[in-house]
Structure formats: C-alpha cells, structure tokens
C-alpha positions in Angstrom: -9.7 2.7 -7.0 -13.3 2.3 -5.7 -13.3 -1.5 -5.8 -16.8 -1.8 -7.3 -17.5 -4.6 -9.7 -20.5 -4.5 -12.0 -22.8 -7.4 -11.5 -21.4 -8.3 -8.0 -23.1 -7.6 -4.7 -22.2 -4.6 -2.6 -18.8 -5.1 -0.9 -18.3 -3.7 2.6 -15.6 -1.1 2.5 -12.3 -2.3 3.7 -10.8 -0.5 6.6 -7.4 1.0 6.2 -4.5 0.0 8.5 -4.2 2.2 11.6 -0.9 3.7 10.5 -2.0 4.4 6.9 -3.1 8.1 7.5 0.4 8.9 9.0 2.2 7.2 6.1 0.0 9.0 3.5 0.6 12.3 5.2 4.4 11.8 5.3 4.5 10.7 1.6 2.5 13.8 0.6 4.7 16.0 2.8 7.7 15.1 0.6 5.8 15.9 -2.6 4.4 12.5 -3.5 0.9 12.1 -5.0 -0.8 9.4 -3.1 -4.0 7.6 -4.1 -5.4 5.3 -1.3 -6.8 2.1 -2.8 -7.2 -0.1 0.3 -10.9 -0.7 -0.6 -10.3 -2.1 -4.0 -9.8 -5.7 -2.8 -8.7 -8.7 -4.8 -5.2 -8.3 -3.4 -4.6 -4.8 -4.8 -2.1 -2.8 -2.7 -3.2 0.0 -0.3 -1.5 2.9 -2.0 -0.6 4.1 -5.5 2.2 6.6 -5.1 3.8 8.9 -7.7 7.1 10.6 -6.9 10.0 11.9 -8.9 8.7 10.6 -12.2 8.1 7.1 -10.8 5.1 5.1 -9.7 5.0 2.7 -6.8 2.4 0.3 -5.3 2.6 0.1 -1.6 1.0 -2.4 0.8 0.7 -0.9 4.3 0.8 -3.2 7.3 0.2 -2.1 10.9 3.0 -3.1 13.3 0.7 -2.8 16.2 -1.4 -5.7 14.9 -0.7 -9.3 15.8 2.1 -11.0 13.8 -0.3 -13.0 11.7 -1.8 -9.8 10.4 1.6 -8.7 9.0 1.6 -11.4 6.4 0.1 -10.9 2.9 -3.4 -12.4 2.4 -3.7 -15.1 -0.2 -5.2 -12.6 -2.6 -2.3 -10.1 -2.0 0.3 -12.9 -2.6 -1.4 -13.7 -5.9 -1.5 -10.1 -7.0 2.1 -9.4 -5.9 3.3 -12.5 -7.8 1.4 -11.6 -11.0 2.3 -7.9 -11.0 4.5 -7.1 -14.0 5.8 -3.8 -12.7 8.4 -3.0 -10.1 8.0 -5.0 -6.9 5.3 -3.9 -4.5 6.7 -2.5 -1.3 5.3 -3.8 2.0 5.8 -1.2 4.6 5.1 -0.9 8.4 6.5 2.6 9.1 6.8 6.1 7.7 10.5 5.6 7.3 10.0 2.4 5.3 7.5 4.2 3.0 9.8 7.1 2.4 12.7 4.7 1.7 10.5 2.7 -0.7 9.9 5.7 -3.0 13.5 7.0 -2.7 12.7 10.0 -0.5 15.1 8.7 2.1 18.3 7.0 1.2 19.5 3.8 2.9 18.4 0.3 3.5 15.0 -0.6 4.9 15.6 -2.2 8.3 
C-alpha cells in the first residue's frame, strides 16, 4: 500500500489522521492484522483489517477536525461507490472501529 505509480511524479506522503495510531493499536490489541494504507491515495481507505477470517476496509476520520474534514473526499466517494466488496466503514473512534470488525457487539452510534 505504498501509493507509488510508475511514470508519475513523486507524491508527497499523506499524513494519517490524528486518531489513526490509537485505532490501529486497539484493533491489533484484539488480534486483528492491520495494514495502514493512508498514503495510497486515489480514494483508497486508510486501513485494511483482517479479523476472524474476514477483511475490512476502514476509512478513519478525526473527530477533532472541523466538520468539513469529516466528509469523504471526491476520490473517496468514487472509490467507496465502486468498491465491489463489503461496505467500507467510516470510523471516528476506537469503539466504532472495533464494532465495524465485529470485535464489539452493538450498534455504532
């Protein structure tokens, strides 16, 4: 998930959301394998997560950022709409991330 494209100029590495490290640590603590992919670009989600025989794509948004930063970018909207697998989870918190992969039961609020 390095985001490099042959024949294209060097792309500045995308910064991860401020809460991504905490979310990754929590997912790993419950036994999930987590591959950060926030630098891929082109709308690709921030995390690829494997847990309990399933694979999830997760888009991390930082709740401390202004509301307009909570929305998907145009590239993310296109990717989410075109993705043929299970829906991509958009999460703001550790709880939402754990619920998204089924490590916590209950509705995401």
